[in-house]
DRENTORKOL-3810 file (N, C-alpha, C; in nm, 4 decimals):
REM DRENTORKOL-3810
@n.u->-1.7350; n.v->-0.8340; n.w->0.3314; ca.u->-1.7022; ca.v->-0.8509; ca.w->0.1921; c.u->-1.5511; c.v->-0.8584; c.w->0.1745
@n.u->-1.5062; n.v->-0.9491; n.w->0.0941; ca.u->-1.3633; ca.v->-0.9637; ca.w->0.0694; c.u->-1.3106; c.v->-0.8469; c.w->-0.0135
@n.u->-1.1884; n.v->-0.8067; n.w->0.0133; ca.u->-1.1274; ca.v->-0.6928; ca.w->-0.0553; c.u->-1.1276; c.v->-0.7101; c.w->-0.2065
@n.u->-1.1042; n.v->-0.8316; n.w->-0.2534; ca.u->-1.0987; ca.v->-0.8539; ca.w->-0.3980; c.u->-1.2361; c.v->-0.8466; c.w->-0.4639
@n.u->-1.3425; n.v->-0.8484; n.w->-0.3845; ca.u->-1.4779; ca.v->-0.8396; ca.w->-0.4395; c.u->-1.5248; c.v->-0.6957; c.w->-0.4581
@n.u->-1.4542; n.v->-0.6009; n.w->-0.3999; ca.u->-1.4951; ca.v->-0.4613; ca.w->-0.4074; c.u->-1.4726; c.v->-0.4106; c.w->-0.5490
@n.u->-1.5776; n.v->-0.3690; n.w->-0.6133; ca.u->-1.5722; ca.v->-0.3236; ca.w->-0.7519; c.u->-1.6287; c.v->-0.1831; c.w->-0.7636
@n.u->-1.6197; n.v->-0.1283; n.w->-0.8813; ca.u->-1.6837; ca.v->-0.0017; ca.w->-0.9123; c.u->-1.6072; c.v->0.1183; c.w->-0.8600
@n.u->-1.6807; n.v->0.2178; n.w->-0.8161; ca.u->-1.6237; ca.v->0.3463; ca.w->-0.7800; c.u->-1.5595; c.v->0.3486; c.w->-0.6419
@n.u->-1.5604; n.v->0.2389; n.w->-0.5702; ca.u->-1.5003; ca.v->0.2353; ca.w->-0.4379; c.u->-1.3490; c.v->0.2498; c.w->-0.4480
@n.u->-1.2960; n.v->0.3466; n.w->-0.3768; ca.u->-1.1519; ca.v->0.3674; ca.w->-0.3752; c.u->-1.0924; c.v->0.2913; c.w->-0.2577
@n.u->-0.9845; n.v->0.2174; n.w->-0.2853; ca.u->-0.9193; ca.v->0.1325; ca.w->-0.1859; c.u->-0.7763; c.v->0.1809; c.w->-0.1662
@n.u->-0.7387; n.v->0.2071; n.w->-0.0414; ca.u->-0.6030; ca.v->0.2481; ca.w->-0.0080; c.u->-0.5303; c.v->0.1297; c.w->0.0547
@n.u->-0.4190; n.v->0.0915; n.w->-0.0042; ca.u->-0.3352; ca.v->-0.0157; ca.w->0.0486; c.u->-0.2138; c.v->0.0485; c.w->0.1141
@n.u->-0.2003; n.v->0.0282; n.w->0.2432; ca.u->-0.0908; ca.v->0.0865; ca.w->0.3203; c.u->0.0068; c.v->-0.0235; c.w->0.3579
@n.u->0.1343; n.v->0.0038; n.w->0.3424; ca.u->0.2347; ca.v->-0.0925; ca.w->0.3838; c.u->0.2725; c.v->-0.1917; c.w->0.2761
@n.u->0.2584; n.v->-0.1519; n.w->0.1520; ca.u->0.3032; ca.v->-0.2380; ca.w->0.0430; c.u->0.4548; c.v->-0.2474; c.w->0.0498
@n.u->0.5080; n.v->-0.3644; n.w->0.0316; ca.u->0.6528; ca.v->-0.3804; ca.w->0.0258; c.u->0.6963; c.v->-0.3646; c.w->-0.1181
@n.u->0.6842; n.v->-0.4716; n.w->-0.1941; ca.u->0.7253; ca.v->-0.4679; ca.w->-0.3346; c.u->0.6059; c.v->-0.4481; c.w->-0.4294
@n.u->0.4897; n.v->-0.4197; n.w->-0.3749; ca.u->0.3662; ca.v->-0.3961; ca.w->-0.4505; c.u->0.3089; c.v->-0.5240; c.w->-0.5126
@n.u->0.3543; n.v->-0.6395; n.w->-0.4666; ca.u->0.3014; ca.v->-0.7648; ca.w->-0.5210; c.u->0.1576; c.v->-0.7901; c.w->-0.4756
@n.u->0.1217; n.v->-0.7457; n.w->-0.3550; ca.u->-0.0170; ca.v->-0.7607; ca.w->-0.3111; c.u->-0.1087; c.v->-0.6754; c.w->-0.3979
@n.u->-0.0667; n.v->-0.5525; n.w->-0.4227; ca.u->-0.1461; ca.v->-0.4626; ca.w->-0.5078; c.u->-0.1619; c.v->-0.5209; c.w->-0.6469
@n.u->-0.0534; n.v->-0.5741; n.w->-0.7015; ca.u->-0.0591; ca.v->-0.6351; ca.w->-0.8347; c.u->-0.1569; c.v->-0.7519; c.w->-0.8359
@n.u->-0.1482; n.v->-0.8381; n.w->-0.7354; ca.u->-0.2382; ca.v->-0.9537; ca.w->-0.7280; c.u->-0.3831; c.v->-0.9093; c.w->-0.7139
@n.u->-0.4084; n.v->-0.8073; n.w->-0.6326; ca.u->-0.5446; ca.v->-0.7571; ca.w->-0.6154; c.u->-0.5991; c.v->-0.7037; c.w->-0.7477
@n.u->-0.5178; n.v->-0.6295; n.w->-0.8200; ca.u->-0.5599; ca.v->-0.5774; ca.w->-0.9511; c.u->-0.5915; c.v->-0.6919; c.w->-1.0464
@n.u->-0.5073; n.v->-0.7944; n.w->-1.0455; ca.u->-0.5289; ca.v->-0.9084; ca.w->-1.1349; c.u->-0.6578; c.v->-0.9827; c.w->-1.1001
@n.u->-0.6818; n.v->-1.0054; n.w->-0.9729; ca.u->-0.8039; ca.v->-1.0767; ca.w->-0.9300; c.u->-0.9282; c.v->-0.9953; c.w->-0.9648
@n.u->-0.9203; n.v->-0.8645; n.w->-0.9479; ca.u->-1.0345; ca.v->-0.7780; ca.w->-0.9780; c.u->-1.0496; c.v->-0.7524; c.w->-1.1271
@n.u->-0.9415; n.v->-0.7761; n.w->-1.2034; ca.u->-0.9452; ca.v->-0.7509; ca.w->-1.3470; c.u->-0.9184; c.v->-0.6064; c.w->-1.3834
@n.u->-0.8832; n.v->-0.5251; n.w->-1.2826; ca.u->-0.8584; ca.v->-0.3833; ca.w->-1.3036; c.u->-0.7911; c.v->-0.3253; c.w->-1.1801
@n.u->-0.7173; n.v->-0.2178; n.w->-1.2012; ca.u->-0.6586; ca.v->-0.1449; ca.w->-1.0896; c.u->-0.7355; c.v->-0.0194; c.w->-1.0565
@n.u->-0.8468; n.v->0.0002; n.w->-1.1255; ca.u->-0.9279; ca.v->0.1203; ca.w->-1.1032; c.u->-0.9647; c.v->0.1324; c.w->-0.9556
@n.u->-0.9346; n.v->0.2469; n.w->-0.8979; ca.u->-0.9696; ca.v->0.2720; ca.w->-0.7589; c.u->-0.8711; c.v->0.2156; c.w->-0.6576
@n.u->-0.7625; n.v->0.1536; n.w->-0.7035; ca.u->-0.6614; ca.v->0.0979; ca.w->-0.6140; c.u->-0.5480; c.v->0.1988; c.w->-0.5995
@n.u->-0.5166; n.v->0.2354; n.w->-0.4757; ca.u->-0.4071; ca.v->0.3258; ca.w->-0.4438; c.u->-0.3150; c.v->0.2514; c.w->-0.3481
@n.u->-0.1993; n.v->0.2104; n.w->-0.3963; ca.u->-0.1049; ca.v->0.1323; ca.w->-0.3176; c.u->0.0108; c.v->0.2218; c.w->-0.2744
@n.u->0.0446; n.v->0.2188; n.w->-0.1459; ca.u->0.1460; ca.v->0.3087; ca.w->-0.0928; c.u->0.2634; c.v->0.2336; c.w->-0.0309
@n.u->0.3766; n.v->0.3027; n.w->-0.0303; ca.u->0.4973; ca.v->0.2514; ca.w->0.0341; c.u->0.5594; c.v->0.3618; c.w->0.1180
@n.u->0.6090; n.v->0.3251; n.w->0.2329; ca.u->0.6817; ca.v->0.4184; ca.w->0.3184; c.u->0.8132; c.v->0.4588; c.w->0.2520
@n.u->0.8717; n.v->0.3655; n.w->0.1805; ca.u->1.0030; ca.v->0.3862; ca.w->0.1197; c.u->0.9974; c.v->0.4781; c.w->-0.0012
@n.u->1.1101; n.v->0.5445; n.w->-0.0266; ca.u->1.1273; ca.v->0.6232; ca.w->-0.1476; c.u->1.1817; c.v->0.5345; c.w->-0.2586
@n.u->1.1999; n.v->0.5924; n.w->-0.3736; ca.u->1.2417; ca.v->0.5183; ca.w->-0.4935; c.u->1.3720; c.v->0.4408; c.w->-0.4736
@n.u->1.4767; n.v->0.5063; n.w->-0.4247; ca.u->1.6078; ca.v->0.4406; ca.w->-0.4112; c.u->1.6026; c.v->0.3257; c.w->-0.3101
@n.u->1.5398; n.v->0.3490; n.w->-0.1973; ca.u->1.5294; ca.v->0.2443; ca.w->-0.0944; c.u->1.4461; c.v->0.1287; c.w->-0.1448
@n.u->1.3386; n.v->0.1592; n.w->-0.2129; ca.u->1.2514; ca.v->0.0555; ca.w->-0.2680; c.u->1.3287; c.v->-0.0339; c.w->-0.3647
@n.u->1.4060; n.v->0.0266; n.w->-0.4530; ca.u->1.4851; ca.v->-0.0503; ca.w->-0.5500; c.u->1.5867; c.v->-0.1401; c.w->-0.4799
@n.u->1.6488; n.v->-0.0873; n.w->-0.3733; ca.u->1.7493; ca.v->-0.1638; ca.w->-0.3009; c.u->1.6869; c.v->-0.2803; c.w->-0.2243
@n.u->1.5744; n.v->-0.2561; n.w->-0.1588; ca.u->1.5112; ca.v->-0.3586; ca.w->-0.0761; c.u->1.4333; c.v->-0.4619; c.w->-0.1564
@n.u->1.3703; n.v->-0.4173; n.w->-0.2646; ca.u->1.2816; ca.v->-0.5039; ca.w->-0.3430; c.u->1.3158; c.v->-0.4922; c.w->-0.4913
@n.u->1.4038; n.v->-0.5754; n.w->-0.5414; ca.u->1.4458; ca.v->-0.5657; ca.w->-0.6821; c.u->1.3307; c.v->-0.5764; c.w->-0.7823
@n.u->1.2212; n.v->-0.6402; n.w->-0.7431; ca.u->1.1084; ca.v->-0.6568; ca.w->-0.8358; c.u->1.0010; c.v->-0.5485; c.w->-0.8210
@n.u->1.0243; n.v->-0.4504; n.w->-0.7335; ca.u->0.9219; ca.v->-0.3486; ca.w->-0.7070; c.u->0.8865; c.v->-0.2661; c.w->-0.8309
@n.u->0.9850; n.v->-0.2307; n.w->-0.9111; ca.u->0.9580; ca.v->-0.1504; ca.w->-1.0302; c.u->0.8648; c.v->-0.2252; c.w->-1.1251
@n.u->0.8900; n.v->-0.3547; n.w->-1.1428; ca.u->0.8038; ca.v->-0.4371; ca.w->-1.2279; c.u->0.6620; c.v->-0.4460; c.w->-1.1703
@n.u->0.6516; n.v->-0.4691; n.w->-1.0399; ca.u->0.5201; ca.v->-0.4807; ca.w->-0.9757; c.u->0.4429; c.v->-0.3493; c.w->-0.9868
@n.u->0.5107; n.v->-0.2387; n.w->-0.9590; ca.u->0.4451; ca.v->-0.1075; ca.w->-0.9695; c.u->0.3959; c.v->-0.0840; c.w->-1.1116
@n.u->0.4785; n.v->-0.1208; n.w->-1.2087; ca.u->0.4413; ca.v->-0.1038; ca.w->-1.3485; c.u->0.3142; c.v->-0.1801; c.w->-1.3823
@n.u->0.3031; n.v->-0.3020; n.w->-1.3318; ca.u->0.1840; ca.v->-0.3828; ca.w->-1.3595; c.u->0.0594; c.v->-0.3221; c.w->-1.2949
@n.u->0.0741; n.v->-0.2720; n.w->-1.1723; ca.u->-0.0394; ca.v->-0.2066; ca.w->-1.1051; c.u->-0.0848; c.v->-0.0868; c.w->-1.1881
@n.u->0.0092; n.v->-0.0056; n.w->-1.2307; ca.u->-0.0248; ca.v->0.1146; ca.w->-1.3065; c.u->-0.0781; c.v->0.0827; c.w->-1.4458
@n.u->-0.0249; n.v->-0.0219; n.w->-1.5089; ca.u->-0.0770; ca.v->-0.0645; ca.w->-1.6397; c.u->-0.2240; c.v->-0.1050; c.w->-1.6303
@n.u->-0.2620; n.v->-0.1587; n.w->-1.5144; ca.u->-0.4006; ca.v->-0.2027; ca.w->-1.4954; c.u->-0.4904; c.v->-0.0898; c.w->-1.4448
@n.u->-0.4350; n.v->0.0326; n.w->-1.4341; ca.u->-0.5160; ca.v->0.1473; ca.w->-1.3951; c.u->-0.5058; c.v->0.1848; c.w->-1.2486
@n.u->-0.4188; n.v->0.1166; n.w->-1.1735; ca.u->-0.3989; ca.v->0.1495; ca.w->-1.0323; c.u->-0.2980; c.v->0.2621; c.w->-1.0161
@n.u->-0.2861; n.v->0.3091; n.w->-0.8939; ca.u->-0.1937; ca.v->0.4170; ca.w->-0.8610; c.u->-0.0989; c.v->0.3686; c.w->-0.7529
@n.u->0.0306; n.v->0.3974; n.w->-0.7688; ca.u->0.1282; ca.v->0.3656; ca.w->-0.6650; c.u->0.1890; c.v->0.4961; c.w->-0.6148
@n.u->0.2044; n.v->0.5041; n.w->-0.4834; ca.u->0.2570; ca.v->0.6245; ca.w->-0.4203; c.u->0.3709; c.v->0.5867; c.w->-0.3268
@n.u->0.4806; n.v->0.6626; n.w->-0.3324; ca.u->0.5973; ca.v->0.6380; ca.w->-0.2484; c.u->0.6081; c.v->0.7453; c.w->-0.1405
@n.u->0.6889; n.v->0.7155; n.w->-0.0388; ca.u->0.7132; ca.v->0.8102; ca.w->0.0713; c.u->0.5853; c.v->0.8452; c.w->0.1473
@n.u->0.4986; n.v->0.7486; n.w->0.1652; ca.u->0.3730; ca.v->0.7714; ca.w->0.2381; c.u->0.3893; c.v->0.7181; c.w->0.3796
@n.u->0.3808; n.v->0.8073; n.w->0.4765; ca.u->0.3911; ca.v->0.7713; ca.w->0.6179; c.u->0.2500; c.v->0.7433; c.w->0.6699
@n.u->0.2218; n.v->0.6181; n.w->0.6990; ca.u->0.0867; ca.v->0.5770; ca.w->0.7408; c.u->0.0428; c.v->0.6424; c.w->0.8712
@n.u->0.1389; n.v->0.6874; n.w->0.9521; ca.u->0.1009; ca.v->0.7521; ca.w->1.0778; c.u->0.0543; c.v->0.8954; c.w->1.0561
@n.u->0.0688; n.v->0.9440; n.w->0.9332; ca.u->0.0300; ca.v->1.0819; ca.w->0.9034; c.u->-0.0774; c.v->1.0914; c.w->0.7946
@n.u->-0.1466; n.v->0.9822; n.w->0.7693; ca.u->-0.2498; ca.v->0.9833; ca.w->0.6648; c.u->-0.3551; c.v->1.0900; c.w->0.6904
@n.u->-0.3902; n.v->1.1100; n.w->0.8157; ca.u->-0.4931; ca.v->1.2080; ca.w->0.8515; c.u->-0.4522; c.v->1.3513; c.w->0.8173
@n.u->-0.3242; n.v->1.3739; n.w->0.7938; ca.u->-0.2753; ca.v->1.5075; ca.w->0.7615; c.u->-0.2712; c.v->1.5350; c.w->0.6114
@n.u->-0.2964; n.v->1.4327; n.w->0.5304; ca.u->-0.2944; ca.v->1.4489; ca.w->0.3853; c.u->-0.4360; c.v->1.4834; c.w->0.3396
@n.u->-0.4550; n.v->1.6072; n.w->0.2998; ca.u->-0.5888; ca.v->1.6558; ca.w->0.2641; c.u->-0.6563; c.v->1.5677; c.w->0.1599
@n.u->-0.5790; n.v->1.5241; n.w->0.0588; ca.u->-0.6363; ca.v->1.4436; ca.w->-0.0489; c.u->-0.6838; c.v->1.3056; c.w->-0.0009
@n.u->-0.6348; n.v->1.2604; n.w->0.1132; ca.u->-0.6729; ca.v->1.1292; ca.w->0.1654; c.u->-0.7985; c.v->1.1349; c.w->0.2533
@n.u->-0.8317; n.v->1.2501; n.w->0.3043; ca.u->-0.9453; ca.v->1.2614; ca.w->0.3965; c.u->-1.0757; c.v->1.2242; c.w->0.3270
@n.u->-1.1442; n.v->1.1283; n.w->0.3836; ca.u->-1.2734; ca.v->1.0810; ca.w->0.3318; c.u->-1.2673; c.v->1.0374; c.w->0.1857
@n.u->-1.1491; n.v->1.0020; n.w->0.1380; ca.u->-1.1337; ca.v->0.9669; ca.w->-0.0031; c.u->-1.1464; c.v->0.8175; c.w->-0.0291
@n.u->-1.1350; n.v->0.7353; n.w->0.0753; ca.u->-1.1298; ca.v->0.5913; ca.w->0.0545; c.u->-1.2406; c.v->0.5196; c.w->0.1290
@n.u->-1.3016; n.v->0.4280; n.w->0.0592; ca.u->-1.4068; ca.v->0.3450; ca.w->0.1199; c.u->-1.3434; c.v->0.2372; c.w->0.2076
@n.u->-1.2266; n.v->0.1878; n.w->0.1634; ca.u->-1.1575; ca.v->0.0798; ca.w->0.2347; c.u->-1.0099; c.v->0.1154; c.w->0.2468
@n.u->-0.9546; n.v->0.0941; n.w->0.3665; ca.u->-0.8110; ca.v->0.1069; ca.w->0.3879; c.u->-0.7624; c.v->-0.0275; c.w->0.4388
@n.u->-0.6675; n.v->-0.0859; n.w->0.3673; ca.u->-0.6112; ca.v->-0.2155; ca.w->0.4051; c.u->-0.4693; c.v->-0.1940; c.w->0.4557
@n.u->-0.4479; n.v->-0.2309; n.w->0.5817; ca.u->-0.3156; ca.v->-0.2163; ca.w->0.6430; c.u->-0.2401; c.v->-0.3465; c.w->0.6245
@n.u->-0.1418; n.v->-0.3459; n.w->0.5369; ca.u->-0.0640; ca.v->-0.4656; ca.w->0.5060; c.u->0.0672; c.v->-0.4666; c.w->0.5834
@n.u->0.0560; n.v->-0.4616; n.w->0.7165; ca.u->0.1720; ca.v->-0.4623; ca.w->0.8045; c.u->0.2702; c.v->-0.3547; c.w->0.7625
@n.u->0.2301; n.v->-0.2270; n.w->0.7736; ca.u->0.3136; ca.v->-0.1178; ca.w->0.7255; c.u->0.4482; c.v->-0.1080; c.w->0.7965
@n.u->0.5459; n.v->-0.0589; n.w->0.7243; ca.u->0.6817; ca.v->-0.0382; ca.w->0.7732; c.u->0.6801; c.v->0.0730; c.w->0.8769
@n.u->0.7425; n.v->0.0489; n.w->0.9912; ca.u->0.7485; ca.v->0.1503; ca.w->1.0960; c.u->0.8856; c.v->0.2150; c.w->1.1065
@n.u->0.9789; n.v->0.1699; n.w->1.0258; ca.u->1.1105; ca.v->0.2285; ca.w->1.0260; c.u->1.2005; c.v->0.1830; c.w->1.1392
@n.u->1.1545; n.v->0.0892; n.w->1.2217; ca.u->1.2320; ca.v->0.0466; ca.w->1.3386; c.u->1.3202; c.v->-0.0741; c.w->1.3113
@n.u->1.3111; n.v->-0.1308; n.w->1.1955; ca.u->1.3885; ca.v->-0.2507; ca.w->1.1660; c.u->1.3232; c.v->-0.3730; c.w->1.2281
@n.u->1.3943; n.v->-0.4830; n.w->1.2241; ca.u->1.3382; ca.v->-0.6079; ca.w->1.2751; c.u->1.4076; c.v->-0.6548; c.w->1.4022
@n.u->1.4788; n.v->-0.5677; n.w->1.4696; ca.u->1.5523; ca.v->-0.6060; ca.w->1.5890; c.u->1.4603; c.v->-0.6414; c.w->1.7046
@n.u->1.3539; n.v->-0.5663; n.w->1.7214; ca.u->1.2630; ca.v->-0.5880; ca.w->1.8333; c.u->1.1226; c.v->-0.6149; c.w->1.7793
@n.u->1.0955; n.v->-0.7401; n.w->1.7504; ca.u->0.9688; ca.v->-0.7792; ca.w->1.6886; c.u->0.8505; c.v->-0.7432; c.w->1.7783
@n.u->0.8621; n.v->-0.7656; n.w->1.9080; ca.u->0.7503; ca.v->-0.7357; ca.w->1.9985; c.u->0.7192; c.v->-0.5862; c.w->2.0006
@n.u->0.8235; n.v->-0.5039; n.w->1.9995; ca.u->0.8027; ca.v->-0.3590; ca.w->1.9950; c.u->0.7332; c.v->-0.3197; c.w->1.8646
@n.u->0.7758; n.v->-0.3781; n.w->1.7524; ca.u->0.7103; ca.v->-0.3525; ca.w->1.6238; c.u->0.5634; c.v->-0.3935; c.w->1.6283
@n.u->0.5359; n.v->-0.5092; n.w->1.6853; ca.u->0.3968; ca.v->-0.5563; ca.w->1.6942; c.u->0.3130; c.v->-0.4604; c.w->1.7777
@n.u->0.3680; n.v->-0.4105; n.w->1.8883; ca.u->0.2955; ca.v->-0.3152; ca.w->1.9726; c.u->0.2673; c.v->-0.1859; c.w->1.8964
@n.u->0.3636; n.v->-0.1391; n.w->1.8196; ca.u->0.3436; ca.v->-0.0172; ca.w->1.7410; c.u->0.2377; c.v->-0.0383; c.w->1.6337
@n.u->0.2321; n.v->-0.1569; n.w->1.5762; ca.u->0.1280; ca.v->-0.1873; ca.w->1.4764; c.u->-0.0099; c.v->-0.1865; c.w->1.5416
@n.u->-0.0195; n.v->-0.2372; n.w->1.6610; ca.u->-0.1489; ca.v->-0.2366; ca.w->1.7311; c.u->-0.1966; c.v->-0.0935; c.w->1.7541
@n.u->-0.1051; n.v->-0.0016; n.w->1.7801; ca.u->-0.1402; ca.v->0.1389; ca.w->1.8028; c.u->-0.1915; c.v->0.2054; c.w->1.6760
@n.u->-0.1426; n.v->0.1600; n.w->1.5592; ca.u->-0.1900; ca.v->0.2182; ca.w->1.4329; c.u->-0.3378; c.v->0.1938; c.w->1.4179
END
């Protein structure tokens, strides 16, 4: 089943959102942000610096009933009590690993390990 077809009480966790444009688009296609939890590794200041449109995108997700969360380390999701068994679907949108883009092959290998 396609991610945009998932409706109802199913909770969806989006990991690795950059500027939250994927989350916004998913909410728009579904007609609601209900059950959508979009996360970013970055904090507020870094997000603003890297993605000038992130505040607008986050606002649209939240206006549609979705939730946006910052400072979420995807390698530690299993340690967040509220995340355990909470999501029917987890979508990994090429999450940030903090290594930069200097060594693309190393980044790709780390993504495979996730």
